N, C-alpha and C positions, 0 to 999 in steps of 0.2 A: 417490442419493446421490451426489455427490458427491467427488473424488480429498481432499480439507483432508476430510469427514466421517466419509469411509467407513472405518473399522480396516478395515481384511483393506486393503484401495489402500494404504492407508499402510507399511503391514506392507512389499510389494507392492511400494512408491518404494524403500524404506529404511528411511525418515524412519523409525519405530518396528523395537524390533526385541527382539526371543519374550526374554526372561531367564530363567535359572536359577534365580537365586538370588537374593535382596532383598537382601546385597550390589549386583549389577549392577542386581539396578531402582530404588537408592538412589542410584545413581549416573548411568542413564536418567534419571529423575528429573530433580535438579540439568543436566542434559545440558540435557534441552526445554527449559529454565528460562535456563540460558542462549542459546539459540539466540529462543529469541522474545526475551528483552530484545530481541537483536542486531534482528531484524530486528521488532521493534517500532523503533526507531531508523533502522531505515534506511528507512524506509519515513518515516522523521520528515522526514528527511531531503528523498526525494523529493518532500515534498509542496510543503513550503520548494519546493523546486529547480521545480517546478509552477507556484505560485504567482510568483512572480519571473519566472520566464518568460510566466505569465498579464499580470503587468505590459509586459513589455521587450512582446511582444508589441501588446497594447492602444495604447502610449507612439511606437508604430509606426502608427498607423493601424489596423489590424486590426481591424474591428468583433465584438460579441458573436459576431454569427453565426460568423462565421470560426472566434475563438477556442471558438466552439463543435465543427466540426467539427473538429474537434480533437484535440481533445478524446474525440470519440463522445457531447457528451451533446448536450440541446438549447442554442439564445442564449439560455434565461432559466436551467435552470440550470449554465449557468457564469455567469452575472451574479449573481444570485440567492451560488454561492460565491466567489466572488471580488472581489464586491465590486461594490455596482450604480455607485456612487459615482463620478463619472469620477474618477480620477488627478486627483494635481493635485505642481506638482514642486516 
């Protein structure tokens, strides 16, 4: 069980706290929803930055194999995810 799926680990990491009253539970739920929205936004920004940097690498002459190596995936996976068509100026 990973840290993100194990409730006990989440509590130990300080991401989830035991609440004493229903008001505390409601506050924890609201805070968790805010944190989730923030994490989604961070991921979207990171994904956009990765896509831009892939374009920069490709424009500089990097092969899909080199891009894949930097991403930790195969060249085929990199090409499939970031648009196998060659970039147009």
